[in-house]
C-alpha positions as CSV (number, residue, x, y, z in Angstrom):
1,M,2.4,-10.5,-14.2
2,S,5.5,-12.4,-15.0
3,F,7.0,-15.2,-13.0
4,F,9.9,-17.6,-12.9
5,T,9.5,-21.1,-11.4
6,T,11.7,-24.1,-10.6
7,G,10.7,-27.6,-9.4
8,N,7.0,-28.8,-9.7
9,P,4.2,-27.1,-11.6
10,V,2.7,-24.1,-9.9
11,L,-0.7,-22.4,-9.7
12,L,-0.5,-18.6,-9.1
13,R,-3.6,-16.8,-8.0
14,M,-4.0,-13.0,-7.7
15,Y,-6.5,-11.7,-5.2
16,H,-7.8,-8.2,-4.6
17,G,-8.6,-7.2,-1.0
18,S,-7.0,-10.0,1.0
19,T,-6.5,-9.7,4.7
20,L,-2.7,-9.8,5.5
21,T,-0.7,-10.1,8.7
22,G,2.9,-9.5,9.4
23,G,5.7,-8.2,7.2
24,A,6.7,-4.7,6.4
25,W,5.3,-2.5,3.7
26,V,7.8,-0.7,1.6
27,S,7.3,2.2,-0.9
28,S,8.1,1.2,-4.5
29,D,9.3,4.7,-5.2
30,A,9.4,8.1,-3.5
31,E,6.8,9.4,-5.9
32,S,4.7,6.3,-6.1
33,G,1.4,5.5,-4.5
34,V,2.2,1.8,-4.5
35,E,3.7,-0.2,-1.6
36,Y,4.7,-3.8,-1.5
37,N,5.2,-6.5,1.2
38,I,6.9,-9.8,0.4
39,S,7.1,-11.2,3.9
40,N,3.4,-11.2,5.0
41,T,0.9,-14.1,5.6
42,V,-2.5,-14.2,3.9
43,S,-5.1,-14.8,6.6
44,A,-8.1,-14.5,4.3
45,N,-8.2,-14.4,0.5
46,G,-10.0,-11.5,-1.2
47,H,-11.7,-11.6,-4.5
48,L,-10.0,-13.8,-7.1
49,T,-9.1,-11.6,-10.1
50,N,-6.7,-13.8,-12.1
51,S,-4.9,-17.2,-12.1
52,E,-2.1,-18.7,-14.1
53,Y,-0.5,-22.2,-14.3
54,G,3.3,-22.6,-14.7
55,A,4.8,-25.9,-16.0
56,A,7.4,-27.9,-14.0
57,A,10.9,-26.7,-14.7
58,S,14.0,-28.5,-13.5
59,G,16.3,-25.7,-14.8
60,G,13.9,-22.9,-14.3
61,K,11.3,-21.4,-16.7
62,A,9.9,-17.9,-17.1
63,F,6.3,-17.1,-17.9
64,S,4.6,-13.8,-18.7
65,T,1.0,-12.6,-19.0
66,A,2.1,-9.2,-20.1
67,G,-0.4,-7.6,-22.4
68,G,-3.1,-10.2,-21.5
69,A,-6.6,-8.9,-21.0
70,D,-7.5,-10.1,-17.5
71,S,-9.9,-8.9,-14.9
72,S,-7.2,-7.3,-12.8
73,N,-7.0,-4.6,-15.5
74,K,-10.5,-3.4,-14.4
75,V,-9.5,-2.7,-10.8
76,Y,-8.2,0.9,-10.3
77,L,-6.3,1.8,-7.2
78,T,-6.9,5.5,-6.7
79,L,-6.1,8.3,-4.3
80,G,-8.4,11.1,-3.3
81,I,-7.6,14.8,-4.0
82,D,-6.0,15.0,-0.5
83,G,-3.8,11.9,-1.2
84,S,-5.8,9.6,1.0
85,P,-6.6,6.1,-0.4
86,V,-10.0,5.7,-2.0
87,D,-9.5,1.9,-2.4
88,T,-7.6,0.4,0.4
89,G,-7.7,-3.1,-1.1
90,N,-4.4,-4.8,-2.1
91,F,-3.3,-7.2,-4.7
92,T,-1.9,-10.4,-3.3
93,I,-0.2,-13.1,-5.4
94,V,-0.3,-16.6,-3.9
95,G,1.7,-19.5,-5.4
96,T,0.9,-23.1,-4.8
97,G,3.1,-26.0,-5.9
98,I,1.2,-28.8,-7.6
99,G,2.3,-32.3,-6.6
100,G,5.1,-31.0,-4.4
101,A,7.2,-27.9,-3.6
102,A,8.0,-25.3,-6.2
103,V,10.0,-22.1,-6.0
104,V,8.4,-19.1,-7.6
105,Y,9.6,-15.5,-8.2
106,C,6.9,-13.2,-9.4
107,N,6.6,-9.6,-10.7
108,L,3.4,-7.6,-10.9
109,H,3.6,-4.9,-13.6
110,W,1.5,-1.7,-13.3
111,T,1.2,1.8,-14.7
112,E,0.8,4.9,-12.5
113,I,-0.9,7.9,-14.0
114,K,-0.2,11.1,-12.1
C-alpha cells in the first residue's frame, strides 16, 4: 500500500470483507480478476488486516508500506476452476483525519498469478 496525504495526520485502516453500498465496480484490466470501487460507502467494517499512520503534511507527503510483511499478505483472493469467486470478500481502505480533515490518495499493490 502506498499513499499521499495533505493536511492533518491520517490513520489508514485496511479491512477484508467489509459491507459496502453504492458506487460502481470497475475492472482493473480486461484479463484481471480484480475490480475496484472508489465511490462507495462502508456500512460495516470487516476484519482489520493492516493499519498505517501518515504524518501531517502541509505541502503533501508520500508514504509506502511496499515490501512490508503485513497480515494482508496472508489473504488470498481466488477463483474456482469455472472462474467463479471462491472468496467474495473485498479489501477496503478507510482513511480518517486525526485532529481535523485530511486529503488522502491511496494505492493498493497486488500480484495476480494466472
